[in-house]
C-alpha positions in Angstrom: 0.0 0.0 0.0 1.2 3.5 -0.8 3.0 5.5 1.8 1.2 8.9 1.5 4.2 11.3 1.8 5.4 14.2 -0.3 8.4 13.5 -2.5 10.7 16.1 -0.8 13.5 17.0 -3.2 16.5 18.4 -1.5 19.9 19.3 -2.9 22.0 16.1 -3.1 25.6 15.8 -4.0 25.5 12.7 -6.2 28.2 10.2 -5.5 30.0 8.9 -8.6 29.4 5.3 -7.6 25.6 5.7 -7.3 23.0 6.0 -10.0 21.7 9.5 -10.5 17.9 9.3 -9.8 17.2 13.0 -9.3 15.3 13.2 -12.6 13.1 10.3 -11.7 12.3 11.9 -8.3 11.3 15.1 -10.1 9.1 13.0 -12.4 7.4 11.4 -9.4 7.0 14.8 -7.8 5.2 16.1 -10.9 2.9 13.1 -11.0 4.7 11.3 -13.9 5.3 8.0 -12.1 5.2 5.9 -15.3 8.4 7.5 -16.7 10.1 7.0 -13.4 9.0 3.4 -13.2 10.3 2.8 -16.7 13.7 4.2 -15.8 13.7 2.1 -12.6 13.2 -1.0 -14.7 16.3 -0.2 -16.6 18.3 0.7 -13.5 17.4 -2.6 -11.8 18.7 -4.6 -14.8 22.1 -3.0 -14.7 22.5 -1.9 -11.0 20.0 -3.8 -8.8 22.1 -3.4 -5.7 22.8 0.3 -6.1 21.4 2.1 -3.0 19.9 5.0 -5.1 18.1 2.4 -7.2 16.8 0.7 -4.1 15.6 4.1 -2.7 13.8 4.9 -6.0 12.3 1.4 -5.9 11.0 2.1 -2.4 9.5 5.4 -3.4 7.6 3.7 -6.2 6.5 0.7 -4.1 2.8 0.7 -3.3 2.8 -1.7 -0.4 3.9 0.1 2.8 5.6 -2.8 4.5 7.6 -3.7 1.3 8.6 -0.1 0.9 9.8 0.0 4.6 12.0 -3.0 4.0 13.6 -1.3 1.0 14.2 1.9 2.9 15.8 -0.1 5.8 18.0 -1.8 3.2 19.4 1.6 2.1 20.3 3.0 5.5 21.4 -0.3 7.1 23.4 -1.7 4.2 24.5 1.6 2.7 24.9 4.1 5.5 27.0 6.4 3.4 24.5 6.5 0.6 23.2 9.8 -0.6 19.7 8.6 0.4 20.4 6.9 3.8 19.1 9.8 5.8 16.1 10.2 3.4 15.3 6.6 4.0 15.4 7.0 7.8 13.1 10.0 7.5 10.6 8.1 5.4 10.5 5.3 7.9 10.0 7.8 10.8 7.2 9.5 8.9 5.5 6.2 8.1 5.3 5.2 11.8 4.4 8.7 12.9 1.4 8.8 10.4 0.2 5.5 11.9 0.4 6.8 15.4 3.1 4.3 16.4 5.0 7.0 18.2 7.5 4.9 20.1 8.7 3.4 16.8 8.7 6.8 15.1 10.9 8.2 18.0 13.3 5.3 17.5 14.0 6.2 13.9 14.1 9.9 14.5 16.7 9.3 17.2 18.7 7.2 14.7 18.4 10.0 12.2 19.7 12.6 14.7 22.6 10.4 15.9 23.8 9.1 12.5 23.1 12.2 10.3 23.2 15.2 12.6 23.6 17.6 9.6 20.7 16.1 7.6 18.2 18.6 6.2 15.5 16.2 7.0 15.9 16.9 10.8 14.2 20.3 10.2 11.3 18.6 8.5 11.0 16.0 11.2 11.0 18.6 14.0 7.7 17.9 15.8 6.4 16.9 19.1 6.0 13.1 19.5 3.3 11.9 21.9 4.5 9.6 24.6 1.8 6.9 24.1 1.1 5.1 20.9 -2.2 5.6 19.2 -2.0 2.3 17.3 -0.3 -1.0 18.1 1.4 -3.6 16.0 1.9 -6.4 18.5 -0.9 -8.5 20.0 -2.4 -7.5 23.3 -0.8 -9.1 26.3 -2.5 -12.3 27.7 -5.2 -11.1 30.0 -4.8 -11.7 33.8 -7.2 -13.4 36.1 -8.3 -10.2 37.8 -12.1 -9.8 38.2 -13.8 -7.6 35.6 -15.9 -4.7 36.8 -18.3 -3.8 34.0 -20.0 -0.4 34.0 -21.5 -0.5 30.5 -24.8 0.6 29.0 -26.8 -2.3 27.5 -26.0 -2.8 23.8 -29.2 -1.2 22.6 -29.5 1.7 25.0 -30.2 4.7 22.9 -28.4 7.3 25.1 -25.0 5.6 25.1 -22.7 8.3 23.9 -19.2 6.8 24.2 -17.2 3.7 23.4 -13.5 2.8 23.8 -11.0 2.2 21.1 -9.1 -0.7 22.6 -6.5 -1.1 19.9 -5.8 -1.0 16.2 -3.7 -3.7 14.5 -2.1 -4.3 11.2 -2.6 -8.0 11.9 -6.3 -9.0 11.6 -5.8 -12.1 13.8 -4.5 -9.9 16.7 -7.6 -7.7 16.4 -10.0 -10.6 16.4 -8.3 -12.2 19.4 -8.7 -8.9 21.4 -12.3 -8.6 20.4 -13.0 -12.2 21.5 -11.2 -11.6 24.8 -13.2 -8.4 25.6 -16.4 -10.1 24.8 -15.5 -12.9 27.2 -14.9 -10.2 29.8 -18.5 -9.1 29.3 -18.1 -6.1 27.1 -19.7 -5.6 23.7 -17.0 -5.3 21.0 -16.9 -4.4 17.4 -14.2 -4.7 14.7 -13.8 -2.2 11.8 -11.1 -1.1 9.4 -9.5 2.3 8.9 -6.9 3.5 6.4 -4.1 5.4 8.1 -0.9 6.4 6.4 -1.6 4.1 3.5 -2.1 1.0 5.6 -5.4 -0.7 6.6 -5.7 -1.0 10.3 -8.1 -3.3 12.1 -9.7 -1.3 14.9 -11.3 -2.9 18.0 -13.8 -0.8 19.9 -15.5 -2.0 23.1 -18.3 -1.0 25.5 -21.2 1.5 25.2 -21.2 4.1 27.9 -23.5 7.0 29.0 -20.5 9.0 30.3 -16.8 9.2 29.9 -16.5 8.6 33.6 -18.1 5.1 33.2 -15.9 4.4 30.1 -12.8 5.1 32.2 -13.3 1.8 34.0 -12.6 0.0 30.7 -9.5 2.1 30.0 -8.2 1.0 33.4 -9.1 -2.6 32.6 -7.3 -2.5 29.3 -4.1 -1.0 30.9 -4.0 -3.4 33.8 -5.0 -6.6 32.0 -3.9 -6.2 28.4 -1.1 -3.5 28.6 -3.0 -1.4 26.1 -3.7 2.3 26.1 -7.3 2.7 25.2 -9.0 5.9 24.0 -12.5 7.1 24.8 -14.2 8.1 21.6 -17.8 9.4 20.9 -20.2 7.0 19.3 -21.0 8.3 15.8 
């Protein structure tokens, strides 16, 4: 899936040993991806391991996870490449757009430490929340603590709030959390949401008349599943 990020063209000093892809990046910026893709095909035939070629390939890759792997290949295997810092910035931006802030901070720190003079640091200058909005890993196995449910019945018309318990790239993880919460006595729903070019599987639980009542489920999620839930209005 496409990483929805602008193609930020900065001034690069092209290394002699790397393929010059500036023209292709300009084509992408102007919306002419077909020409850039055609050039990429030729580059890959002659220079498949060139870090600039790998970077261009990542920019043109629609699947977000596949693109991340290519960006990681650039900065890990070719740290002196002209596009190593750009690759780190793109990975940082991907996780930031998903709300996976701890992961985003990890890559921003790497960018700061490895490329302190990178022009991308000015672009990446933003406040990063301490808690993740979305999660990638499964919820922790629930404990045996008793569950105190303060929830409006499923069909109560004046229920105004629910809780977003988690959002997962992996559907099986979302389904598992939904089943666990239902076994705890909460109503739960599973929906999808596109964020940053990726489809997330969102688990909501409970129907509450007030945010105060919903706070009980927030505490339950933190204590029993190690998850940071969010109270959201019922649409």
